[in-house]
C-alpha positions in Angstrom: 58.5 -22.5 -49.3 55.7 -22.5 -51.9 56.4 -22.5 -55.6 54.0 -20.6 -57.8 53.0 -21.8 -61.4 50.8 -20.4 -64.1 48.6 -22.7 -65.4 50.2 -23.0 -68.6 53.4 -24.2 -66.7 51.2 -26.7 -64.8 49.3 -28.2 -68.4 53.2 -28.5 -69.1 54.2 -30.2 -66.3 50.9 -32.4 -67.2 52.2 -33.6 -70.8 55.1 -35.4 -69.3 54.2 -37.9 -66.9 54.2 -41.4 -67.4 51.2 -41.9 -64.6 48.1 -40.8 -63.4 47.2 -41.7 -59.7 43.8 -41.3 -59.2 42.9 -41.2 -55.8 39.4 -42.0 -55.1 37.3 -42.1 -51.3 35.7 -45.5 -51.7 33.9 -44.2 -49.0 32.5 -41.5 -50.2 28.5 -41.9 -51.7 29.3 -39.7 -54.3 32.5 -41.8 -56.1 31.3 -42.0 -59.4 29.9 -39.0 -60.1 33.6 -37.6 -58.8 35.4 -40.2 -60.9 33.6 -38.6 -64.2 34.4 -34.8 -63.4 38.3 -36.1 -63.1 38.0 -37.7 -66.0 35.9 -35.1 -68.0 39.0 -32.6 -66.8 41.3 -34.8 -68.0 40.2 -35.5 -71.3 39.8 -31.7 -71.4 43.1 -31.6 -70.9 43.7 -34.1 -73.5 45.3 -36.7 -71.0 43.3 -39.4 -70.8 45.1 -42.0 -72.7 47.7 -41.1 -70.1 48.2 -44.4 -67.9 46.0 -44.4 -65.1 45.7 -46.0 -61.6 42.2 -45.8 -59.5 43.3 -46.1 -55.9 40.3 -47.0 -53.8 41.4 -45.9 -50.3 39.0 -45.5 -47.1 38.7 -49.5 -47.8 38.8 -49.7 -43.8 35.8 -47.5 -43.6 33.9 -49.2 -45.9 33.1 -53.0 -45.5 29.8 -53.7 -47.0 31.3 -51.5 -50.6 30.9 -54.2 -53.5 34.9 -54.3 -54.7 33.9 -56.7 -57.0 31.4 -54.3 -58.9 34.3 -51.9 -58.8 36.7 -53.8 -60.4 34.8 -55.0 -62.9 33.5 -51.1 -63.5 36.5 -49.9 -63.3 38.8 -53.2 -65.0 40.6 -50.9 -67.7 42.1 -48.4 -64.7 44.2 -51.4 -62.9 41.8 -50.2 -59.5 43.4 -50.7 -56.9 42.0 -50.9 -52.6 44.2 -49.8 -50.3 43.7 -47.9 -46.4 46.3 -45.7 -46.5 45.6 -45.4 -42.8 46.5 -49.4 -42.2 48.3 -49.6 -45.0 46.3 -52.4 -46.1 47.0 -53.3 -50.1 49.6 -50.4 -50.0 52.6 -53.2 -51.2 50.5 -54.3 -54.0 50.3 -50.5 -55.1 53.8 -49.7 -55.4 54.4 -53.2 -56.9 52.1 -52.3 -59.4 53.2 -49.0 -60.0 57.0 -50.2 -60.0 55.7 -52.3 -62.9 54.6 -50.2 -65.1 57.2 -46.8 -64.7 
């Protein structure tokens, strides 16, 4: 069963959230552009001040990614690096989420 809601109903739901998890494919060569688009959308919805966690997924597929550079660049978003496939980093992510909620 699919739940159909209107755009305005979805906006109302967003205002009551406590945490935004921004899931990012770390193996995507355009990840910085895509992050900027999402942040722009959140700004347009006036949600940029909500707590956000950047979750960089697929670290197992991108061993050459400079994790330290990403941590520095996105430090205000408490970046986490995980592999949903293998479970790497997921326990730490869950622990952080529990602390923030």
